[in-house]
All heavy atoms as an XYZ file, in Angstrom:
728
protein
N      10.853      9.076      5.319
C      11.590      8.399      6.352
C      12.954      8.021      5.784
O      13.039      7.496      4.684
C      10.819      7.149      6.781
C      11.568      6.306      7.761
S      10.713      4.799      8.261
C       9.151      5.392      8.736
N      13.992      8.250      6.543
C      15.327      7.914      6.070
C      15.591      6.433      6.257
O      14.972      5.774      7.096
C      16.395      8.713      6.839
O      16.391      8.274      8.204
C      16.158     10.203      6.749
N      16.543      5.926      5.490
C      16.916      4.518      5.621
C      17.486      4.255      7.005
O      17.257      3.197      7.591
C      17.916      4.136      4.533
N      18.207      5.230      7.533
C      18.785      5.095      8.872
C      17.684      4.926      9.911
O      17.742      4.050     10.769
C      19.603      6.338      9.189
C      20.768      6.039     10.098
O      20.659      5.098     10.885
O      21.779      6.735      9.997
N      16.630      5.761      9.799
C      15.510      5.669     10.730
C      14.794      4.327     10.579
O      14.406      3.709     11.558
C      14.526      6.824     10.499
C      13.321      6.770     11.389
N      13.385      7.019     12.727
C      12.032      6.466     11.121
C      12.190      6.890     13.259
N      11.345      6.552     12.305
N      14.638      3.876      9.339
C      13.971      2.595      9.095
C      14.749      1.460      9.754
O      14.165      0.556     10.338
C      13.831      2.346      7.595
N      16.068      1.509      9.653
C      16.887      0.472     10.288
C      16.715      0.485     11.795
O      16.626     -0.559     12.430
C      18.360      0.673      9.944
C      18.808     -0.088      8.730
C      20.318     -0.083      8.611
N      20.866      1.264      8.473
C      20.881      1.957      7.345
N      20.390      1.437      6.261
N      21.384      3.164      7.302
N      16.649      1.675     12.375
C      16.507      1.789     13.818
C      15.156      1.290     14.302
O      15.025      0.829     15.429
C      16.699      3.241     14.253
C      18.122      3.707     14.143
C      18.243      5.156     14.557
C      19.667      5.649     14.336
N      19.777      7.077     14.613
N      14.131      1.386     13.453
C      12.790      0.978     13.866
C      12.498     -0.485     13.551
O      11.472     -1.008     13.949
C      11.715      1.856     13.204
O      11.840      1.754     11.794
C      11.843      3.302     13.648
N      13.394     -1.142     12.831
C      13.186     -2.551     12.503
C      13.347     -3.389     13.770
O      14.197     -3.124     14.607
C      14.178     -2.994     11.438
N      12.537     -4.394     13.894
C      12.625     -5.288     15.041
C      13.642     -6.378     14.747
O      13.614     -7.005     13.697
C      11.276     -5.928     15.329
C      10.255     -4.944     15.808
C       9.011     -5.681     16.193
N       7.996     -4.723     16.590
C       6.759     -5.047     16.859
N       6.370     -6.286     16.757
N       5.899     -4.132     17.224
N      14.503     -6.632     15.702
C      15.492     -7.696     15.543
C      14.816     -9.047     15.724
O      13.978     -9.233     16.579
C      16.608     -7.516     16.575
C      17.347     -6.236     16.407
N      18.192     -6.006     15.356
C      17.335     -5.107     17.141
C      18.686     -4.793     15.452
N      18.176     -4.213     16.523
N      15.177    -10.010     14.878
C      14.632    -11.353     14.993
C      13.364    -11.576     14.200
O      12.921    -12.701     14.076
N      12.729    -10.537     13.692
C      11.528    -10.717     12.871
C      11.925    -11.295     11.520
O      13.010    -11.051     11.020
C      10.805     -9.396     12.644
C      10.029     -8.939     13.874
O       9.981     -9.669     14.872
O       9.478     -7.837     13.809
N      11.021    -12.055     10.913
C      11.273    -12.584      9.576
C      11.459    -11.452      8.584
O      12.327    -11.492      7.741
C      10.122    -13.478      9.125
C       9.996    -14.758      9.894
C       8.831    -15.561      9.351
C       8.535    -16.739     10.238
N       7.352    -17.446      9.807
N      10.592    -10.457      8.681
C      10.647     -9.303      7.787
C      10.914     -8.066      8.621
O      10.414     -7.939      9.729
C       9.317     -9.125      7.051
C       8.994    -10.254      6.114
C       7.693     -9.991      5.378
O       7.613     -8.954      4.700
O       6.780    -10.796      5.515
N      11.679     -7.167      8.041
C      11.935     -5.909      8.730
C      10.633     -5.136      8.824
O       9.874     -5.059      7.864
C      12.969     -5.122      7.952
C      13.373     -3.853      8.632
C      14.446     -3.196      7.893
N      13.845     -2.614      6.683
C      14.424     -1.706      5.942
N      15.638     -1.326      6.221
N      13.829     -1.204      4.899
N      10.354     -4.596      9.971
C       9.147     -3.808     10.164
C       9.532     -2.348     10.325
O      10.481     -2.029     11.034
C       8.373     -4.299     11.383
C       7.847     -5.700     11.181
C       6.944     -6.141     12.305
O       6.538     -5.351     13.150
N       6.613     -7.409     12.320
N       8.801     -1.489      9.677
C       9.068     -0.060      9.696
C       7.905      0.643     10.375
O       6.737      0.340     10.100
C       9.278      0.466      8.259
C      10.471     -0.241      7.633
C       9.452      1.973      8.262
C      10.658      0.047      6.168
N       8.218      1.549     11.243
C       7.197      2.297     11.970
C       6.629      3.378     11.048
O       7.376      4.106     10.403
C       7.793      2.939     13.240
C       6.762      3.820     13.937
C       8.308      1.866     14.183
N       5.300      3.439     10.980
C       4.616      4.498     10.231
C       3.599      5.147     11.163
O       3.171      4.557     12.150
C       3.910      3.972      8.959
C       4.904      3.407      7.977
C       2.855      2.950      9.302
N       3.212      6.340     10.809
C       2.210      7.050     11.591
C       0.936      7.137     10.766
O       0.966      7.577      9.620
C       2.728      8.454     11.918
O       1.736      9.176     12.596
N      -0.169      6.713     11.351
C      -1.464      6.759     10.670
C      -2.451      7.436     11.609
O      -2.485      7.149     12.797
C      -1.960      5.326     10.333
C      -3.307      5.362      9.658
C      -0.949      4.582      9.497
N      -3.260      8.313     11.052
C      -4.267      8.992     11.860
C      -5.603      8.267     11.728
O      -6.026      7.933     10.630
C      -4.421     10.439     11.401
C      -3.169     11.251     11.609
C      -3.366     12.656     11.041
N      -2.114     13.353     11.005
C      -1.710     14.215     11.918
N      -2.490     14.482     12.942
N      -0.540     14.814     11.816
N      -6.242      8.036     12.867
C      -7.551      7.402     12.906
C      -8.522      8.332     13.608
O      -8.167      8.963     14.607
C      -7.507      6.099     13.720
C      -6.849      4.955     13.027
C      -5.495      4.726     13.186
C      -7.581      4.098     12.229
C      -4.874      3.659     12.557
C      -6.970      3.029     11.596
C      -5.617      2.813     11.762
N      -9.764      8.376     13.139
C     -10.785      9.062     13.940
C     -10.912      8.300     15.269
O     -10.787      7.069     15.302
C     -12.063      8.939     13.121
C     -11.634      8.479     11.764
C     -10.306      7.827     11.913
N     -11.137      9.014     16.335
C     -11.182      8.381     17.656
C     -12.164      7.202     17.726
O     -11.811      6.141     18.260
C     -11.500      9.404     18.744
C     -11.372      8.821     20.130
C     -11.526      9.867     21.224
O     -11.559     11.063     20.920
O     -11.619      9.456     22.385
N     -13.380      7.322     17.178
C     -14.306      6.177     17.260
C     -13.766      4.917     16.564
O     -13.965      3.806     17.049
C     -15.573      6.679     16.577
C     -15.497      8.172     16.685
C     -14.041      8.501     16.597
N     -13.071      5.091     15.443
C     -12.518      3.931     14.748
C     -11.394      3.305     15.563
O     -11.313      2.080     15.684
C     -12.024      4.319     13.353
C     -11.386      3.194     12.529
C     -12.347      2.009     12.375
C     -10.960      3.733     11.170
N     -10.541      4.122     16.149
C      -9.461      3.590     16.974
C     -10.012      2.856     18.198
O      -9.482      1.810     18.594
C      -8.508      4.702     17.400
C      -7.256      4.237     18.147
C      -6.480      3.208     17.327
C      -6.384      5.423     18.488
N     -11.104      3.361     18.747
C     -11.744      2.671     19.869
C     -12.230      1.286     19.433
O     -12.094      0.305     20.176
C     -12.896      3.501     20.427
C     -12.434      4.722     21.179
C     -13.584      5.625     21.593
O     -14.698      5.535     21.048
N     -13.330      6.509     22.547
N     -12.779      1.198     18.227
C     -13.229     -0.098     17.708
C     -12.053     -1.049     17.521
O     -12.143     -2.232     17.857
C     -13.964      0.080     16.380
C     -15.330      0.697     16.498
C     -15.970      0.840     15.129
C     -17.325      1.478     15.206
N     -17.971      1.614     13.885
N     -10.955     -0.527     16.962
C      -9.760     -1.356     16.766
C      -9.278     -1.901     18.105
O      -9.006     -3.096     18.249
C      -8.639     -0.561     16.058
C      -7.320     -1.316     16.096
C      -9.028     -0.237     14.624
N      -9.160     -1.015     19.088
C      -8.678     -1.437     20.406
C      -9.620     -2.434     21.072
O      -9.176     -3.407     21.680
C      -8.454     -0.218     21.311
C      -7.234      0.568     20.889
O      -6.241      0.013     20.424
N      -7.297      1.879     21.044
N     -10.929     -2.217     20.938
C     -11.910     -3.138     21.525
C     -11.824     -4.500     20.854
O     -11.822     -5.541     21.525
C     -13.320     -2.558     21.404
N     -11.743     -4.504     19.533
C     -11.636     -5.767     18.797
C     -10.371     -6.503     19.202
O     -10.390     -7.714     19.462
C     -11.649     -5.511     17.291
C     -11.578     -6.756     16.463
C     -12.719     -7.479     16.171
C     -10.361     -7.224     15.990
C     -12.657     -8.642     15.414
C     -10.282     -8.388     15.234
C     -11.437     -9.096     14.946
N      -9.251     -5.773     19.264
C      -7.972     -6.376     19.636
C      -8.048     -7.003     21.022
O      -7.541     -8.107     21.240
C      -6.864     -5.323     19.573
N      -8.701     -6.320     21.954
C      -8.829     -6.849     23.313
C      -9.637     -8.139     23.327
O      -9.281     -9.110     24.004
C      -9.467     -5.799     24.226
N     -10.708     -8.176     22.550
C     -11.575     -9.364     22.523
C     -10.849    -10.566     21.934
O     -10.942    -11.677     22.454
C     -12.883     -9.072     21.746
C     -13.661    -10.355     21.480
C     -13.736     -8.065     22.510
N     -10.106    -10.344     20.848
C      -9.443    -11.477     20.187
C      -8.055    -11.751     20.751
O      -7.389    -12.702     20.334
C      -9.378    -11.290     18.653
C     -10.773    -11.226     18.059
C      -8.550    -10.079     18.270
N      -7.609    -10.930     21.686
C      -6.324    -11.176     22.338
C      -5.116    -10.869     21.470
O      -4.093    -11.542     21.564
N      -5.242     -9.880     20.598
C      -4.131     -9.465     19.751
C      -3.826     -8.001     20.029
O      -4.631     -7.301     20.640
C      -4.485     -9.633     18.273
C      -4.650    -11.065     17.826
C      -4.865    -11.197     16.327
O      -4.925    -10.159     15.637
O      -4.975    -12.327     15.859
N      -2.702     -7.544     19.538
C      -2.388     -6.121     19.659
C      -3.166     -5.351     18.596
O      -3.574     -5.904     17.568
C      -0.889     -5.892     19.461
O      -0.524     -6.146     18.113
N      -3.362     -4.073     18.855
C      -4.005     -3.217     17.858
C      -3.168     -3.199     16.585
O      -3.719     -3.200     15.481
C      -4.192     -1.806     18.417
N      -1.848     -3.211     16.719
C      -0.975     -3.246     15.545
C      -1.256     -4.466     14.682
O      -1.353     -4.364     13.454
C       0.502     -3.260     15.962
C       0.970     -1.931     16.474
O       0.443     -0.896     16.109
N       1.972     -1.970     17.333
N      -1.390     -5.630     15.317
C      -1.649     -6.859     14.564
C      -2.997     -6.792     13.865
O      -3.129     -7.199     12.706
C      -1.592     -8.075     15.493
N      -4.013     -6.271     14.553
C      -5.347     -6.148     13.957
C      -5.293     -5.246     12.734
O      -5.852     -5.570     11.679
C      -6.365     -5.618     14.994
C      -7.683     -5.227     14.342
C      -6.585     -6.654     16.088
N      -4.609     -4.114     12.852
C      -4.527     -3.170     11.738
C      -3.759     -3.781     10.571
O      -4.197     -3.691      9.420
C      -3.894     -1.842     12.203
C      -4.840     -1.143     13.186
C      -3.557     -0.952     11.015
C      -4.203     -0.007     13.970
N      -2.621     -4.429     10.842
C      -1.845     -5.061      9.764
C      -2.675     -6.116      9.036
O      -2.702     -6.161      7.802
C      -0.573     -5.711     10.322
C       0.563     -4.760     10.594
C       1.858     -5.508     10.865
N       1.733     -6.507     11.922
C       1.974     -6.274     13.202
N       2.343     -5.087     13.608
N       1.845     -7.244     14.087
N      -3.368     -6.963      9.799
C      -4.184     -8.016      9.188
C      -5.328     -7.426      8.369
O      -5.648     -7.942      7.292
C      -4.717     -8.955     10.271
C      -3.632     -9.799     10.919
C      -4.094    -10.513     12.191
O      -5.317    -10.501     12.482
O      -3.233    -11.066     12.885
N      -5.947     -6.361      8.861
C      -7.054     -5.738      8.135
C      -6.568     -5.114      6.830
O      -7.227     -5.254      5.784
C      -7.729     -4.678      9.014
N      -5.427     -4.450      6.870
C      -4.889     -3.843      5.651
C      -4.536     -4.923      4.641
O      -4.866     -4.812      3.451
C      -3.663     -2.950      5.975
C      -2.932     -2.533      4.711
C      -4.097     -1.733      6.772
N      -3.889     -5.976      5.105
C      -3.523     -7.083      4.204
C      -4.765     -7.703      3.565
O      -4.816     -7.931      2.362
C      -2.749     -8.148      4.979
C      -2.371     -9.344      4.156
C      -0.904     -9.355      3.796
O      -0.118     -8.710      4.488
O      -0.573    -10.014      2.804
N      -5.790     -7.969      4.361
C      -7.020     -8.567      3.840
C      -7.702     -7.629      2.835
O      -8.182     -8.080      1.789
C      -7.973     -8.889      4.984
N      -7.721     -6.346      3.141
C      -8.355     -5.379      2.248
C      -7.639     -5.341      0.896
O      -8.278     -5.395     -0.158
C      -8.360     -3.991      2.895
C      -8.942     -2.940      2.024
N     -10.292     -2.842      1.753
C      -8.353     -1.942      1.330
C     -10.501     -1.821      0.947
N      -9.345     -1.257      0.661
N      -6.322     -5.267      0.940
C      -5.564     -5.223     -0.316
C      -5.764     -6.505     -1.111
O      -6.011     -6.463     -2.322
C      -4.075     -4.954     -0.042
C      -3.900     -3.515      0.446
C      -3.233     -5.215     -1.293
C      -2.503     -3.189      0.942
N      -5.694     -7.649     -0.446
C      -5.877     -8.926     -1.149
C      -7.242     -9.017     -1.813
O      -7.369     -9.543     -2.918
C      -5.673    -10.101     -0.188
C      -4.220    -10.301      0.175
O      -3.316     -9.853     -0.532
N      -3.984    -10.963      1.279
N      -8.260     -8.497     -1.158
C      -9.610     -8.508     -1.735
C      -9.701     -7.551     -2.919
O     -10.230     -7.894     -3.980
C     -10.649     -8.109     -0.670
O     -10.601     -9.070      0.387
C     -12.047     -8.056     -1.255
N      -9.186     -6.353     -2.734
C      -9.325     -5.321     -3.753
C      -8.565     -5.623     -5.038
O      -9.056     -5.324     -6.122
C      -8.876     -3.968     -3.193
C      -9.795     -3.428     -2.120
C     -11.206     -3.232     -2.623
O     -11.437     -2.600     -3.642
N     -12.165     -3.793     -1.911
N      -7.367     -6.198     -4.946
C      -6.580     -6.414     -6.164
C      -7.233     -7.408     -7.112
O      -6.908     -7.431     -8.301
C      -5.116     -6.837     -5.881
C      -4.379     -5.763     -5.128
C      -5.036     -8.166     -5.176
N      -8.165     -8.189     -6.618
C      -8.862     -9.145     -7.483
C     -10.191     -8.607     -8.017
O     -10.877     -9.288     -8.771
C      -9.080    -10.461     -6.732
C      -7.792    -11.142     -6.407
N      -7.193    -11.043     -5.176
C      -6.965    -11.895     -7.167
C      -6.064    -11.715     -5.185
N      -5.895    -12.242     -6.377
N     -10.542     -7.398     -7.628
C     -11.823     -6.844     -8.071
C     -11.711     -6.301     -9.493
O     -10.648     -5.850     -9.917
C     -12.267     -5.713     -7.128
O     -11.456     -4.565     -7.326
N     -12.819     -6.329    -10.243
C     -12.814     -5.757    -11.594
C     -12.458     -4.267    -11.581
O     -11.783     -3.787    -12.500
C     -14.247     -5.965    -12.087
C     -14.815     -7.039    -11.232
C     -14.101     -6.958     -9.916
N     -12.887     -3.554    -10.553
C     -12.586     -2.125    -10.470
C     -11.083     -1.888    -10.383
O     -10.545     -1.013    -11.058
C     -13.278     -1.485     -9.259
C     -14.779     -1.466     -9.350
C     -15.429     -2.781     -8.889
O     -14.721     -3.674     -8.344
O     -16.642     -2.924     -9.095
N     -10.395     -2.665     -9.547
C      -8.949     -2.502     -9.425
C      -8.260     -2.880    -10.724
O      -7.304     -2.216    -11.138
C      -8.383     -3.335     -8.275
C      -6.895     -3.178     -8.140
C      -6.361     -2.118     -7.435
C      -6.037     -4.076     -8.757
C      -4.992     -1.952     -7.341
C      -4.657     -3.917     -8.672
C      -4.136     -2.851     -7.955
N      -8.715     -3.934    -11.361
C      -8.100     -4.354    -12.622
C      -8.210     -3.238    -13.661
O      -7.245     -2.946    -14.366
C      -8.741     -5.652    -13.139
C      -8.516     -6.844    -12.228
C      -7.053     -7.163    -12.042
O      -6.275     -7.160    -12.989
N      -6.654     -7.440    -10.808
N      -9.370     -2.591    -13.715
C      -9.547     -1.470    -14.642
C      -8.659     -0.295    -14.255
O      -8.020      0.322    -15.104
C     -11.016     -1.023    -14.691
C     -11.268      0.096    -15.682
C     -10.928     -0.305    -17.114
O     -11.394     -1.317    -17.610
N     -10.092      0.479    -17.775
N      -8.612      0.000    -12.975
C      -7.766      1.100    -12.508
C      -6.291      0.837    -12.803
O      -5.553      1.761    -13.150
C      -7.957      1.327    -11.006
C      -9.296      1.940    -10.668
C      -9.552      1.975     -9.172
O      -9.029      1.175     -8.404
N     -10.395      2.910     -8.754
N      -5.857     -0.405    -12.674
C      -4.449     -0.702    -12.951
C      -4.141     -0.533    -14.436
O      -3.073     -0.027    -14.803
C      -4.069     -2.101    -12.460
O      -4.735     -3.094    -13.197
N      -5.078     -0.924    -15.295
C      -4.879     -0.718    -16.733
C      -4.846      0.772    -17.071
O      -4.012      1.219    -17.870
C      -5.983     -1.419    -17.535
C      -5.930     -2.926    -17.456
C      -4.620     -3.476    -18.002
O      -4.143     -3.056    -19.048
N      -4.032     -4.405    -17.276
N      -5.730      1.546    -16.453
C      -5.740      3.002    -16.649
C      -4.432      3.623    -16.171
O      -3.872      4.512    -16.813
C      -6.920      3.650    -15.918
C      -8.268      3.248    -16.498
O      -8.310      2.705    -17.629
O      -9.291      3.462    -15.800
N      -3.949      3.159    -15.031
C      -2.685      3.663    -14.477
C      -1.531      3.394    -15.442
O      -0.711      4.279    -15.701
C      -2.424      2.999    -13.120
C      -1.060      3.297    -12.559
C      -0.816      4.489    -11.889
C      -0.017      2.392    -12.702
C       0.437      4.776    -11.379
C       1.234      2.666    -12.200
C       1.463      3.856    -11.530
O       2.709      4.129    -11.046
N      -1.469      2.179    -15.976
C      -0.401      1.841    -16.915
C      -0.475      2.705    -18.174
O       0.545      3.163    -18.686
C      -0.462      0.357    -17.283
C      -0.080     -0.605    -16.157
C      -0.366     -2.041    -16.587
C       1.364     -0.420    -15.745
N      -1.696      2.926    -18.658
C      -1.869      3.772    -19.841
C      -1.375      5.189    -19.567
O      -0.637      5.770    -20.362
C      -3.337      3.790    -20.276
C      -3.608      4.662    -21.517
C      -5.100      4.796    -21.820
N      -5.929      5.087    -20.667
C      -6.002      6.280    -20.049
N      -5.275      7.286    -20.464
N      -6.814      6.452    -19.027
N      -1.768      5.747    -18.416
C      -1.324      7.104    -18.065
C       0.195      7.172    -17.911
O       0.828      8.134    -18.346
C      -1.999      7.589    -16.780
C      -3.479      7.893    -16.936
C      -4.064      8.580    -15.712
N      -3.755      7.928    -14.442
C      -4.505      6.980    -13.882
N      -5.615      6.554    -14.490
N      -4.169      6.454    -12.724
N       0.783      6.142    -17.320
C       2.238      6.117    -17.151
C       2.929      6.075    -18.505
O       3.926      6.780    -18.734
C       2.656      4.917    -16.303
N       2.413      5.274    -19.438
C       2.991      5.222    -20.778
C       2.880      6.576    -21.474
O       3.806      6.995    -22.165
C       2.304      4.141    -21.614
C       2.689      2.747    -21.196
C       1.935      1.691    -21.985
O       0.821      1.928    -22.446
N       2.541      0.528    -22.124
N       1.774      7.264    -21.278
C       1.609      8.584    -21.873
C       2.628      9.565    -21.311
O       3.187     10.379    -22.053
C       0.187      9.102    -21.632
C      -0.862      8.358    -22.441
C      -2.290      8.711    -22.046
O      -2.480      9.508    -21.090
O      -3.218      8.184    -22.683
N       2.894      9.487    -20.017
C       3.872     10.380    -19.400
C       5.280     10.091    -19.912
O       6.047     11.006    -20.206
C       3.836     10.260    -17.872
C       2.565     10.784    -17.257
C       2.343     12.253    -17.566
O       3.248     13.067    -17.458
N       1.128     12.589    -17.962
N       5.622      8.817    -20.046
C       6.933      8.445    -20.571
C       7.064      8.921    -22.013
O       8.113      9.407    -22.431
C       7.167      6.922    -20.457
C       8.401      6.495    -21.225
C       7.269      6.524    -18.989
N       5.989      8.818    -22.765
C       6.010      9.268    -24.158
C       6.286     10.763    -24.233
O       7.032     11.224    -25.108
C       4.688      8.928    -24.842
N       5.716     11.531    -23.331
C       5.957     12.974    -23.310
C       7.442     13.239    -23.073
O       8.039     14.110    -23.704
C       5.098     13.658    -22.209
C       5.562     15.085    -21.960
C       3.635     13.618    -22.590
N       8.056     12.484    -22.203
C       9.477     12.671    -21.896
C      10.373     12.277    -23.056
O      11.423     12.866    -23.258
C       9.862     11.855    -20.662
C       9.207     12.277    -19.360
C       9.510     11.260    -18.280
C       9.663     13.663    -18.954
N       9.945     11.264    -23.818
C      10.786     10.742    -24.881
C      10.538     11.355    -26.242
O      11.228     11.025    -27.194
N       9.565     12.207    -26.372
C       9.282     12.814    -27.660
C       8.391     11.940    -28.515
O       7.793     10.975    -28.058
N       8.320     12.267    -29.793
C       7.409     11.577    -30.710
C       7.779     10.122    -30.920
O       6.902      9.282    -31.081
C       7.357     12.312    -32.050
C       6.614     13.632    -31.949
C       6.423     14.270    -33.301
O       6.380     13.537    -34.308
O       6.316     15.499    -33.354
N       9.063      9.779    -30.948
C       9.472      8.378    -31.128
C       8.895      7.498    -30.040
O       8.400      6.399    -30.292
C      10.991      8.247    -31.140
C      11.612      8.930    -32.375
O      10.892      9.112    -33.370
O      12.805      9.272    -32.308
N       8.957      7.976    -28.804
C       8.418      7.196    -27.673
C       6.905      7.121    -27.769
O       6.316      6.113    -27.403
C       8.839      7.819    -26.345
N       6.257      8.176    -28.239
C       4.805      8.190    -28.385
C       4.360      7.125    -29.377
O       3.421      6.385    -29.147
C       4.309      9.573    -28.800
C       2.814      9.778    -28.868
C       2.184      9.516    -27.506
C       2.477     11.172    -29.336
N       5.071      7.007    -30.501
C       4.748      6.000    -31.506
C       4.965      4.612    -30.939
O       4.128      3.723    -31.100
C       5.612      6.213    -32.796
C       5.447      5.053    -33.737
C       5.231      7.525    -33.455
N       6.068      4.401    -30.217
C       6.347      3.092    -29.613
C       5.294      2.752    -28.568
O       4.857      1.610    -28.475
C       7.742      3.087    -28.986
N       4.868      3.745    -27.773
C       3.852      3.528    -26.751
C       2.521      3.156    -27.385
O       1.824      2.285    -26.919
C       3.706      4.792    -25.884
O       2.661      4.624    -24.982
N       2.157      3.815    -28.457
C       0.885      3.540    -29.141
C       0.878      2.155    -29.768
O      -0.160      1.510    -29.829
C       0.602      4.602    -30.188
N       2.046      1.689    -30.198
C       2.135      0.380    -30.852
C       1.999     -0.756    -29.844
O       1.618     -1.862    -30.216
C       3.476      0.260    -31.587
N       2.267     -0.500    -28.578
C       2.210     -1.593    -27.589
C       0.861     -1.769    -26.994
O      -0.081     -1.164    -27.213
C       3.219     -1.365    -26.477
O       3.003     -0.127    -25.829
């Protein structure tokens, strides 16, 4: 998405700029989202945003995510070391 498009899709007056994204849902799941939204009196967009936020907040505190983040950092350091040659590899191993 271009920055120009993002600016055009931002809502004026919102605290935070909102960017339009496209997400594909299986029809039965989208029906559940819409039904839930109707019952609680919110938009489907609000339900989806709240669900994603809650999911991320829960997951980042899990032991599995903590391990995955450490693995990710290790892999990233290995990639940087490859780019920097042996000097970077030694520095990466020391940290």
